[in-house]
C-alpha positions in Angstrom: -21.1 7.7 4.0 -18.1 9.1 5.9 -15.2 7.2 7.2 -16.3 6.5 10.5 -20.3 5.8 9.5 -19.5 3.8 5.7 -22.0 2.3 5.4 -25.2 3.8 3.4 -28.5 1.2 5.2 -30.3 1.8 1.7 -27.7 1.1 -0.5 -25.3 -1.9 1.6 -22.7 -1.9 -0.9 -18.9 -1.5 -1.6 -17.0 -1.2 -4.7 -13.1 -2.7 -4.5 -10.5 -2.5 -7.1 -8.1 -5.2 -6.7 -4.8 -5.6 -6.4 -2.5 -7.8 -5.7 -2.0 -9.3 -2.0 -3.8 -10.1 1.0 -5.5 -6.6 1.1 -8.1 -6.8 -1.1 -9.4 -10.1 0.8 -9.3 -9.2 4.1 -10.8 -5.8 3.3 -13.5 -8.5 1.7 -14.2 -10.1 4.4 -14.2 -6.8 7.0 -17.0 -5.7 4.3 -18.7 -8.6 4.1 -18.8 -9.3 8.6 -19.9 -5.6 8.8 -23.1 -6.7 5.8 -21.6 -4.6 3.2 -22.1 -6.4 -0.2 -18.9 -6.0 -2.0 -18.1 -5.5 -5.7 -15.1 -6.4 -6.8 -13.1 -5.4 -10.2 -9.5 -7.6 -10.2 -6.9 -7.6 -12.5 -5.3 -10.0 -14.8 -1.7 -11.2 -13.9 -2.0 -9.7 -10.7 -5.8 -10.8 -8.5 -5.6 -13.5 -6.8 -8.1 -15.8 -8.1 -10.3 -16.5 -5.0 -10.8 -13.5 -4.2 -13.8 -13.8 -6.6 -15.6 -16.9 -3.1 -15.3 -13.5 -1.0 -16.9 -11.0 -3.3 -20.9 -11.0 -4.7 -19.7 -10.5 -8.3 -16.5 -10.0 -9.4 -15.3 -7.9 -12.9 -11.5 -9.3 -13.8 -10.3 -6.4 -16.2 -7.0 -5.3 -17.5 -4.7 -2.5 -15.8 -6.2 1.0 -17.4 -9.6 -0.7 -19.1 -11.3 2.4 -16.6 -14.7 3.3 -18.9 -15.1 -0.4 -17.8 -14.2 0.1 -14.4 -17.1 2.9 -14.5 -19.6 0.7 -16.0 -19.5 -1.6 -13.7 -20.0 -0.7 -10.5 -22.3 1.6 -12.0 -25.1 -0.9 -12.9 -24.0 -3.1 -10.0 -25.4 1.0 -8.0 -22.0 1.4 -6.3 -21.5 4.7 -5.3 -18.0 4.0 -2.9 -14.9 2.0 -3.8 -11.7 1.8 -2.5 -8.5 0.9 -3.5 -6.7 -2.1 -2.0 -3.6 -3.9 -2.8 -1.1 -3.5 -4.8 0.1 -3.0 -8.8 3.0 -3.5 -9.5 4.9 -0.2 -10.8 6.7 -1.8 -13.5 3.6 -2.7 -14.9 2.9 0.6 -15.9 5.6 -1.0 -19.2 4.1 -3.5 -20.1 0.1 -5.3 -19.6 -1.3 -2.2 -19.5 -4.0 -1.7 -21.8 -5.1 1.8 -21.2 -9.1 2.5 -22.9 -10.0 5.8 -24.6 -11.3 7.0 -20.9 -7.5 6.0 -19.8 -5.6 7.7 -21.9 -7.7 11.3 -21.5 -6.8 11.2 -18.1 -3.7 10.2 -18.6 -3.3 13.2 -21.5 -4.1 15.7 -18.3 -0.9 14.5 -16.5 2.7 16.3 -17.2 3.9 12.7 -15.4 2.7 9.5 -14.3 4.2 9.4 -10.6 2.0 7.6 -8.5 0.4 10.0 -6.4 -0.9 12.9 -9.6 -1.5 9.5 -11.5 -4.2 7.5 -9.0 -5.4 11.7 -7.7 -7.1 11.9 -11.5 -8.8 8.1 -11.1 -10.7 8.8 -8.6 -11.5 13.3 -9.8 -12.5 10.9 -13.6 -14.6 8.4 -11.2 -15.7 10.1 -8.7 -17.2 12.5 -11.8 -19.0 9.8 -12.2 -21.0 8.9 -8.8 -18.0 6.9 -7.0 -16.5 8.6 -4.0 -12.7 7.1 -3.6 -12.2 5.6 0.5 -9.4 5.8 2.0 -8.0 1.7 1.9 -8.4 0.9 5.4 -11.9 3.2 6.8 -13.1 -0.5 7.6 -9.9 -1.3 8.5 -8.3 0.8 11.5 -6.2 -1.8 14.0 -4.2 -2.3 10.3 -2.6 0.6 11.2 0.6 0.9 12.7 0.8 1.2 16.5 3.6 4.1 17.8 6.5 2.2 20.1 9.0 -0.7 20.3 6.9 -4.1 18.8 9.6 -6.7 19.5 12.0 -8.0 22.1 14.8 -5.9 20.6 15.3 -2.0 21.4 17.5 -0.1 18.4 21.3 1.0 19.6 21.6 4.6 20.3 23.9 3.8 16.4 20.3 2.9 15.1 18.5 5.2 16.1 20.6 7.6 14.9 20.7 5.5 11.7 16.4 6.0 12.6 16.3 9.7 11.9 18.7 10.2 9.3 16.4 7.8 7.2 13.1 9.3 8.1 14.9 12.9 7.4 15.4 10.9 3.2 12.6 9.4 2.7 9.9 12.0 3.9 12.1 14.5 1.4 12.1 11.3 -1.5 8.3 11.4 -0.4 7.9 14.5 -1.1 9.2 14.0 -4.9 6.9 11.2 -5.3 10.0 8.8 -5.5 8.9 6.5 -3.1 8.2 5.2 0.9 11.6 3.9 2.5 15.2 3.7 2.4 18.3 1.7 3.5 20.5 3.8 5.8 24.0 2.1 7.7 26.4 4.8 9.8 24.9 8.1 8.1 25.0 6.6 3.8 22.3 5.4 2.3 22.1 2.5 1.2 20.0 2.4 -1.1 16.2 4.6 -2.6 12.4 3.0 -3.3 12.0 3.5 -6.9 9.7 1.6 -8.9 10.6 -1.6 -8.5 9.1 -2.1 -4.1 10.6 -1.5 -0.3 11.3 -5.7 -0.8 13.7 -5.6 -4.1 15.3 -2.2 -1.9 15.8 -3.5 0.9 18.3 -6.3 -0.9 19.7 -4.0 -2.6 20.6 -1.7 0.4 21.6 -4.8 2.3 23.9 -6.1 -0.3 25.8 -3.4 -0.5 26.0 -1.9 3.0 26.4 -5.7 4.4 24.7 -6.6 7.9 22.8 -3.9 9.8 21.4 -2.2 7.6 18.6 0.0 8.8 15.3 0.4 6.7 12.8 3.5 7.2 9.2 3.3 5.6 6.8 5.9 5.8 4.5 8.1 3.8 4.1 10.7 2.1 4.0 14.9 3.2 0.7 14.7 2.6 -0.1 11.1 1.5 -3.6 10.5 0.3 -4.8 7.6 2.7 -6.7 6.7 0.3 -4.8 4.9 -2.2 -1.2 3.7 -2.2 -0.4 3.8 1.8 3.3 2.0 3.2 2.8 -1.5 3.8 5.1 -3.4 5.4 4.3 -6.7 7.2 5.7 -10.7 7.3 7.8 -10.4 3.6 9.2 -6.7 4.7 10.6 -9.2 7.5 12.4 -12.1 5.6 13.8 -9.8 3.4 15.4 -8.6 6.0 16.2 -11.9 8.1 17.8 -12.2 3.9 19.9 -9.7 4.7 21.1 -8.9 8.0 19.5 -6.1 8.5 19.0 -4.8 12.1 16.3 -2.4 12.2 12.7 -1.4 10.3 10.7 2.0 11.5 7.8 2.7 10.6 5.3 5.3 10.0 3.3 4.4 13.1 -0.9 5.2 11.7 -0.2 5.8 8.8 1.2 2.3 8.0 -0.6 -0.8 6.7 0.6 -3.7 9.0 -0.3 -7.6 7.9 0.8 -10.8 9.3 2.0 -8.1 12.5 2.4 -11.6 15.0 4.2 -13.5 12.2 6.6 -10.3 11.3 7.5 -10.1 14.4 7.8 -12.8 15.6 9.8 -13.8 12.8 11.5 -11.1 13.9 12.4 -11.5 17.6 14.1 -14.7 16.7 16.4 -12.8 14.1 17.5 -10.1 16.4 15.6 -7.5 14.1 14.0 -4.6 16.0 10.6 -3.0 14.9 9.2 0.3 15.7 6.3 2.5 14.6 7.6 6.0 15.1 6.1 10.0 14.0 
């Protein structure tokens, strides 16, 4: 199996490790259109229960029940899987029920920063013959395109903030802290941490008042199998709430949900959206 031809004709199955949001449902629909059977592991308190109607079989688990997750996939003959949807990072401190296998993985880590943690769990699954694939391998059309998507283009001063924010967001990504930053006038208003992008936009907007610039980008050496940057209608709504003026995302490495609706809302509120490399 490979990203351009993911189907194995003799075993058209795909595992789905589902978080919150619409990505698990979008992925499941795309897989079914290609004749694939989806076996989903859903997380209590995170995954939308309606996913049950879109998959062949579903297993509900608490975050951290790694042994049951692996057992479910193996019992159903799943050898390839994706991680789609978010898990609220604040849940790392509540609602997590790590089993002995997960605890053994955690014991090998110096920290619980995103990439290291997810790579460690992916590696543990691969020991059992379950390969984690990029979350977008069936949905390349969701990736952000280069250029300006909106009627309004950023001004010269806004583009200066975009370039400044790009440098900052790549640095915090290198440190595996977050994927977005809010800037205004060459100053950092907010840096994404455990609270997520929308909360970061609101924090930055409160400090910067109006006309803040939001930059969202992948981490250097981003692992496209998981934690891919994502924006959508909720992102633009958060920007509208604080009067932010520009959203800049990394082209080809950011997932965009509800693109048409997001652009329409941005146009209605004079927000510029651009995809940059």
